[in-house]
N, C-alpha and C positions, 0 to 999 in steps of 0.2 A: 504493500500500500504506500509506503514511503517513497519507493522509486517511481510509482505511478504519479504521485503528487509532484515530484521534482520534474518529471517529464512534461506534465501539464503546464507547470510554471515556465519551463523553457519554451514550450510552444507559444504560450501567451507573450513572453518577452520578445521572441523573434518576430511575432506577428504585429507588434506595436507599430503604429504609424500608418496602417492601411486606412483608406477612406472608403466608407460604405455608402451606397446610394448617392453617388456624386458628391461626396464630401459633406453631406448634411450632418453626419454625426461621427466623430472619431471613435474607433473601436476595432474589434476583430470579429471574424466569422469562424466559429469553431463548432463543427458538426451541426451546421445549420442554425446555431444559436448565436445571436448577436450579443457580445459582451462589451459594455461601455469601457472606455479607456480609464475612467476613474477606478473601476474595480481592479484593473490591471496594475494601476499605480499602488493601490493598497496592498495587493499580493506582493508586489516587488519590494515594498518597504517593510513588510512583515515576514518575508520568507525565512529569514534566519531564525526568528523566534518560533515559527511553525515547525521547522525542521528540528530545532533543539528540543521542542516539546515532544516530538515523536521518538527521539533517541532513547529516553528512559524506558518506554514501553517495549522497545526492541530488546534492550538489555535485560529487562525482567523476563521476557519470553525466553531468551537464551539461558538465563539463570535457572528457570524452572526446568528446562531440558537437562541441565547439568545435575540438578538436585535429585534426579530419579534414583531411588535407593536400589542397591544391588546386593544380593545375598552372596557371601563368600563362605564356601565350605572348605574346611581344612582339617588335617589330622591333629591328634592330640600332641600337646607340648607339656614339658615337665611343670611349667608354671600354671597349668590349667586346673589343678586340683581344687582350689577354692571356688572357682566358678562351676565346676562339675557338681560339687556338693551343694552350692547355692541353688542350682537348677533342680537338683534332686529333691531338696526340701520344698522348693516352690511347687514343683509338679505334684508331689504326693500330698502336700498340704491342701491343694485345691480339690482333692477328692476324699480326704479323710483327715485324721489327726496328724499333726506334724511328726515326721519320723524321728526317732531317737538315733541320730547318726552324727558322728564327728568326722573330721578330716582323717584322723588316725584309723577309724573303723572303715571308712570308705576305701582308703588306700590299701589297707590290709586285705579287704575283700576282693578288690578288682585290680588295682594298679600294680601291686607287688607280686602278682603271680608270675612264675617263671615263663608261662606260655603267653603272657599279655603282649599284644602287638599294638603299638601306637597307631599304626595305619588303619586299624580296625575300629578306632574310636574317632568318629567325625564330629566336628563342631560347626554350627552354622552361625555366622556373624552377619550383622547388619548395622551400619553406621558405627562400626567399631565395638559393638556389644554382642556378646554371645547370647543368642536367643534360644538355642536348642542343641542337644547332642544325642548321638545314637551309638551304641556299642553292639557290634555283631561279631560272630565267630563261626568257624567251621566245626561241625559236630565231630568229636574225636572218633566216634564209632562208624562214621560214614563219610567218604570223601566227596559225596554228591549232595550232602544235606548241610544246610547252614541254619543258624539261629540268630535272630535279633534279640539280644539279651535285655536291652533296656532302651527306652526312648523317653527323654525328659525335655519338657518345654517350659519356658518361663511363662508367667501369667500374661506378659505383654507380647508373647510370640504370636505373629499373625499367620494365617494359612499359607501365604506365599513362601515364607521362610521354611515352615515345616515341609511343604511340598518339595522345595529345592533340596532340603536335606535328605528326604526319603528317596528322591530321584538319584542323588549321588550314592546313597547306600545301595540301592538296587543295581546301579551301574557297577559298583565294586563287586558285589556278589556275583553278578553275571560274568564279570571278568575272571572270576575264580572257577568258572565252569560248574557252578552248583545248579542242580536241577530242582531242588525243593528247598524252600525257606520257611521256617517256623518263626513265630513272634511270641516271645515270652518264655521264661524258664518254668518248668513244671517238675516238681520233686527233684530239684537241681542237685547234682552230685559232682559236676565237672566244671562249671563256669565260675564258681566262687561266690555267687550271689546268695546262696542258701544261708538263712539266718539274718541277713542284712535287713534291717527294718525299712519298709514293711513287707519285704518279700516272704520271709518265713520259709516254709517248705517249698513254696512256689506254685502259684495258681495262674501263671501266664499274665494276661492283661485283665485286670479287674473290670467287670462290666460297668462299674461306676466311672471308669476312666473314659468318658464319652469322647473327649478330644482325640485321644489316641485311636479309638475305634473308628471315628470318622476319617481320620488320616489314612488308616490302613484300608478302609473301604474305598476311598478315592483312588488308591493305587493298586486296586485289583486283588487285595487279600480277602480271604473268606474264613469264617469261623470253622475250625476243624472239630473241636470238642470243647466241652465246658467242664470246669473243675470246681469242686466245693472245698472251701477251707473249713475243716472240722476242728472245733476247739472245745476243750473241757477244762474247768477250773478244779484245781486240787484242794482248794480250801473247803473243809467240811465235806469232803467227798464221801459218799456212801455207795458202795457197789451194789448192783442189783442182786437180789436173793433168788436162787433157783436150786432145784434138786441137784443139778450137775455141780454147781458151785459148792454146795455142802459136801458132796462126795470128794471133790478135789482138795478141799480144805483138810479132810481127814487123811487122804492117801498120797498127797504130793506136797512138794515144797519149792520155793523159788531160789534160784541161783543166778549170779551175774558174773560177767567177766569182761574185761576191756577187749575191744575189737580193733585190730590193725588192718588197714586197707592194704591189699596186695596189688591192686591195680594202681599203677603209678599216677595216671591222670586224676583218678578219684582221690588218691592220697594228697595230691597237690591242691585240687579244688576244694577239699574239705579239711585243709590243714588247720583251720581256725576252730575246729570242733573236736571234742572227745566223743568216741563212740563206745557204747556198752551193749552187750548182748545179754538179754534176760531170758532164762529158761524156766520152764515148768518141768520138774523132774519127779518121777515116781519113786517108790521105795526101792526099786531095783536099780536106780541110777540112770534109767532111760529118759531121754528128753522127750516130753510129750508135745511141747510147743516152744517157740522162741520168737522174740521181737527185738528190734534194735532201737536204741535211744540215741539221739544226737544232742549233745550237751555242749554248752559254751566252754571254750578253753580259756581259763583265767589269764594265761600268758599272751594270748592273741585274741583278745575279746572283740568279736564282731557282732555276735548275737547276744542279746541281753541275758544275764545269768538266770533270770527267773522264768525263762522259756525253755521247754524241751520239745524236740520234734520226734514224733513217733514214725518209725519206718516199718511198714507192714507190706513190703514188696510182694512176698509170697501170697498173702491173702488178697492183695490187689490183683494179682495175676489170676487167681481163682474166682474173684468177684464176691467172696464171702469169707466170714470168719468161722473157724471151727470152734466148738465149745471150749476146748482147752485154751485157745488163743483169747477168747473173750474173758475167761477167768484170769488168765495171765495179765492182760492189759489192765483189768480192774484192780488187781492186786498191786501192780506197779504204780498206778496212779495214787493209791492210798499211801505208799511210802515216799512219794515225791515231796509232800508237804514238809517232811522232816529235813529235807535237803534245801529248803527255801526256794522251791520251785512252785510257782502259783498257776502256771498254764502249760498245757500240753496241746500240741496241734499236729494235724496231718492233712495231706491233700489227697482227695479221692475224686475220681472221675464221676461226674454227675449221673451218667447213665448206669452206674453200678448201684442200682437202687437197693438191692439186698444188703450190700456192704454198708451203704449209707444208713439204712434202717438199723442194722446191728450196732453200728457205732452210736446211733441215737439211743439205743437201749442202755448203752454204757455212759449216758449223760453227755455225749458229744453234741454240739450244736453247729449247724452250718451258718457261720457268721458272715461269710462273703463268698461270692462266686466270681470266677474268672473264665476267660475264653482264650484258647490257643488258636491263633490265626495262622494261615498257611497260604502259600502261593507256589505254583509250578512255573519256573522261569523258562522262557523260550530258549 
């Protein structure tokens, strides 16, 4: 528009002095319109001011083009620990109670692992501020399966930033030739997140985390299965009374022993936990049932000491508890209060209705539900 105005002014200036209608009125003929010479004199005298008034608008337009924000996605740096923790607390506080996590706990759980790769933890920046981060890894049991362990977004994070971050993560995963990607840790044993508040045993992505669910849906992920967080309080616990329980009380006893992981990756991923195997043993010394407890290690505290995780992998594979296992679990819960443990939790697939019902009979309650998302990469 500015150049059109200057061109019109030049045309008027060069046409000055023409006589129209035999010299009756000085002026110019521009596109069949007669313009008096007085108007041309006014434009000529005020041209500098008109042009100067147009320049700020042109500068503002160019400035607005320059100020378009761009998302910068980069890998983890050693100085990023404080911002990782800050976004972890922001993200989980937006869907529940603030997590009880410190820099030392977060570093012990995630960053200090021997298998941790900085390139697998991406941060999204906009205007110099980290707005979101995502940690992903290859599953140690399969070279073609990957898992997105955690996605955390600031309360101020907009969808464009989250989308750019997820696009970068998917690009990295595809570059590793992975065929299937899961989102969220479930009954984690290898990634290091187990016990870190509020992950606990691991129920993938809580259904209350609507922002993450919408982000995953936008990028083509689908819910693969749902998991219940089953929790029981040890305070004042009274086990259910049954004929089988009375019989086991007379004919069997409880024994426990420490459990050492023989799998190297599991031993590394759970190095912040102590594991105990509890057995129900009959008078002949035969083990009738066994369960495993995951307890916080006082020297490498990641999980709060008042929480214990119940591992019932064998029962989970069967989809139900045997009567001996039910009695053993109830007896173990009774003894935990003396060890200053107030809560026991375990994660159970929601479709295992019989197992969920049996745990309910042992006073467990489903306090939260999560969903594991998945996508098959091209």
